[in-house]
C-alpha positions as CSV (number, residue, x, y, z in Angstrom):
1,M,-61.6,1.7,-152.1
2,E,-62.2,-1.4,-150.0
3,I,-59.2,-3.2,-148.5
4,K,-59.7,-7.0,-148.0
5,S,-58.3,-8.6,-145.0
6,T,-55.3,-10.9,-145.7
7,K,-56.0,-12.7,-142.4
8,P,-55.9,-16.5,-143.2
9,A,-59.1,-18.5,-142.8
10,E,-59.5,-20.5,-139.6
11,K,-58.6,-24.1,-139.9
12,Q,-60.8,-26.6,-138.4
13,W,-60.8,-30.3,-138.2
14,H,-62.9,-32.0,-140.8
15,V,-63.7,-35.6,-141.7
16,I,-62.9,-36.9,-145.0
17,Y,-64.0,-40.1,-146.6
18,T,-61.3,-42.2,-148.2
19,K,-61.2,-45.2,-150.6
20,S,-61.4,-48.5,-148.9
21,K,-58.2,-49.3,-147.0
22,W,-56.5,-46.1,-148.0
23,E,-56.8,-44.3,-144.6
24,K,-53.1,-44.4,-143.8
25,K,-52.0,-43.7,-147.3
26,V,-54.3,-40.5,-147.5
27,D,-53.0,-39.4,-144.1
28,Q,-49.6,-39.5,-145.4
29,L,-50.3,-37.9,-148.7
30,L,-52.2,-35.0,-146.8
31,T,-49.2,-34.6,-144.4
32,D,-46.8,-34.3,-147.4
33,K,-49.0,-31.6,-148.7
34,G,-48.6,-29.6,-145.5
35,F,-51.9,-30.3,-143.8
36,E,-52.3,-31.3,-140.2
37,S,-53.9,-34.8,-140.8
38,W,-54.6,-37.6,-138.4
39,C,-55.6,-41.3,-139.1
40,P,-56.3,-42.8,-135.6
41,V,-55.0,-46.3,-135.4
42,Q,-55.4,-49.0,-132.8
43,M,-53.2,-51.9,-132.0
44,Q,-54.6,-55.3,-132.5
45,E,-53.2,-58.8,-132.1
46,R,-53.7,-61.0,-135.1
47,Y,-53.3,-64.7,-134.8
48,W,-52.1,-67.0,-137.7
49,S,-51.5,-70.7,-137.4
50,D,-47.7,-70.3,-137.0
51,R,-47.5,-67.0,-135.2
52,K,-49.2,-63.9,-133.6
53,K,-48.5,-60.4,-134.7
54,I,-49.5,-56.9,-133.5
55,I,-50.8,-54.7,-136.3
56,Y,-52.1,-51.1,-136.5
57,T,-55.6,-50.8,-137.9
58,P,-57.5,-47.5,-138.6
59,L,-60.1,-46.8,-135.8
60,F,-62.5,-45.3,-138.2
61,R,-62.8,-47.3,-141.5
62,S,-62.5,-45.1,-144.6
63,Y,-62.2,-41.8,-142.4
64,V,-59.3,-39.5,-141.9
65,F,-59.3,-36.2,-139.9
66,V,-57.8,-33.1,-141.5
67,K,-57.3,-29.6,-140.2
68,A,-58.3,-27.3,-143.1
69,S,-60.0,-24.0,-144.0
70,K,-62.8,-23.6,-146.7
71,E,-60.1,-22.4,-149.1
72,D,-58.2,-25.7,-148.7
73,Y,-61.1,-27.9,-149.7
74,T,-60.1,-28.2,-153.3
75,N,-56.6,-29.1,-152.4
76,V,-57.8,-31.6,-149.9
77,L,-60.3,-33.2,-152.5
78,S,-57.5,-33.4,-155.1
79,T,-55.4,-35.7,-152.9
80,F,-55.3,-39.3,-154.4
81,G,-57.5,-41.6,-152.4
82,V,-59.8,-38.9,-151.1
83,V,-63.4,-39.5,-152.0
84,N,-65.1,-36.5,-150.4
85,F,-65.7,-34.6,-147.1
86,L,-68.2,-36.1,-144.8
87,Y,-71.3,-34.1,-144.4
88,F,-73.5,-33.5,-141.6
89,E,-76.7,-31.5,-142.0
90,K,-75.8,-30.5,-145.5
91,K,-72.4,-29.0,-144.3
92,P,-68.9,-30.5,-144.0
93,A,-68.8,-32.3,-140.6
94,L,-66.6,-30.3,-138.1
95,I,-65.0,-31.9,-135.2
96,R,-64.2,-30.0,-132.1
97,D,-60.5,-29.9,-131.0
98,N,-61.5,-31.4,-127.6
99,E,-63.0,-34.4,-129.4
100,I,-59.9,-35.0,-131.2
101,E,-57.7,-34.7,-128.0
102,E,-60.1,-37.2,-126.2
103,I,-59.7,-39.7,-128.8
104,K,-55.8,-39.2,-128.9
105,K,-56.0,-39.6,-125.0
106,Y,-57.9,-42.7,-125.1
107,L,-55.8,-44.3,-127.7
108,G,-52.7,-43.2,-125.7
109,L,-54.1,-45.1,-122.6
110,S,-55.0,-48.3,-124.5
111,T,-52.3,-51.0,-125.0
112,I,-54.4,-53.3,-127.0
113,A,-57.5,-51.5,-127.7
114,N,-61.0,-52.9,-127.5
115,I,-62.8,-50.3,-129.6
116,E,-65.4,-50.7,-132.2
117,I,-66.9,-47.9,-134.3
118,V,-70.6,-48.2,-135.3
119,D,-72.6,-46.0,-137.8
120,M,-75.4,-44.4,-135.8
121,S,-77.3,-42.6,-138.6
122,N,-80.3,-45.0,-138.2
123,M,-80.3,-45.9,-134.5
124,P,-82.6,-44.1,-132.1
125,P,-81.3,-42.5,-128.9
126,Q,-82.1,-44.6,-125.9
127,T,-80.9,-44.4,-122.1
128,K,-78.8,-41.4,-121.2
129,V,-75.9,-42.1,-118.9
130,A,-73.2,-40.1,-117.0
131,I,-69.8,-41.6,-117.0
132,N,-68.3,-41.5,-113.5
133,Q,-64.8,-42.6,-114.0
134,G,-61.9,-42.8,-116.3
135,L,-61.0,-40.7,-119.3
136,F,-64.6,-39.8,-120.2
137,M,-65.6,-38.9,-116.6
138,G,-68.1,-36.1,-116.6
139,R,-69.3,-36.8,-120.2
140,R,-72.8,-38.0,-121.1
141,G,-73.6,-40.7,-123.5
142,E,-76.4,-42.9,-124.7
143,V,-76.6,-46.5,-124.1
144,I,-77.5,-48.3,-127.2
145,K,-77.1,-51.9,-126.0
146,A,-76.8,-53.0,-122.4
147,S,-74.6,-55.8,-121.8
148,K,-72.3,-56.7,-118.8
149,N,-69.7,-54.0,-119.4
150,N,-70.4,-52.2,-122.7
151,V,-71.5,-48.5,-123.0
152,F,-71.8,-46.7,-126.3
153,V,-70.3,-43.1,-126.2
154,R,-71.6,-41.0,-129.1
155,L,-69.4,-38.3,-130.8
156,E,-72.3,-36.1,-132.1
157,S,-70.4,-34.2,-134.7
158,L,-69.5,-37.5,-136.4
159,N,-72.9,-39.1,-136.2
160,M,-71.1,-42.0,-135.0
161,M,-70.3,-43.5,-131.7
162,M,-67.3,-45.1,-130.1
163,I,-68.0,-48.3,-128.2
164,V,-65.9,-48.4,-125.1
165,E,-66.0,-51.0,-122.5
166,F,-66.8,-49.9,-119.0
167,K,-67.5,-51.6,-115.8
168,L,-71.0,-51.3,-114.4
169,H,-70.0,-49.0,-111.6
170,E,-68.4,-46.5,-114.0
171,V,-71.8,-45.5,-115.5
172,S,-75.1,-44.3,-114.1
173,P,-78.4,-43.5,-115.5
174,I,-79.3,-39.8,-115.7
């Protein structure tokens, strides 16, 4: 007679695709279900003719991070507003804990963030650079577009990149 292990499956960070403009709602619904969920937001100043206001917008449009095991997939997918898991190489995209922590750290350092997320699925890699200072010090990235102060740092498991503004002296070609 074989005894099956009752050890719970390991939970890992996944990326889920949500309905348009449902990121914060889905994050709350998953949290209400007991999942560790995170919808990274950035502060932005918005101007109207009569006032300015600071609002919080999702950093990744239509994406939310959720810590789940394979056994949780059905429960996550049944959450209203969830479209599907994001797949990378025919498997659900997994995000390393340190990548989540780096994004959290960066957002914690920013007051009014100047971050833009760009889909990289069709962009070829270009010049490789090392980050010499700041939060991403020691990391390597690929420069997609060279301008005065912009460097594109790629999060490979997302097949996306985070565009972060650096001063020229903060990066060097490898």
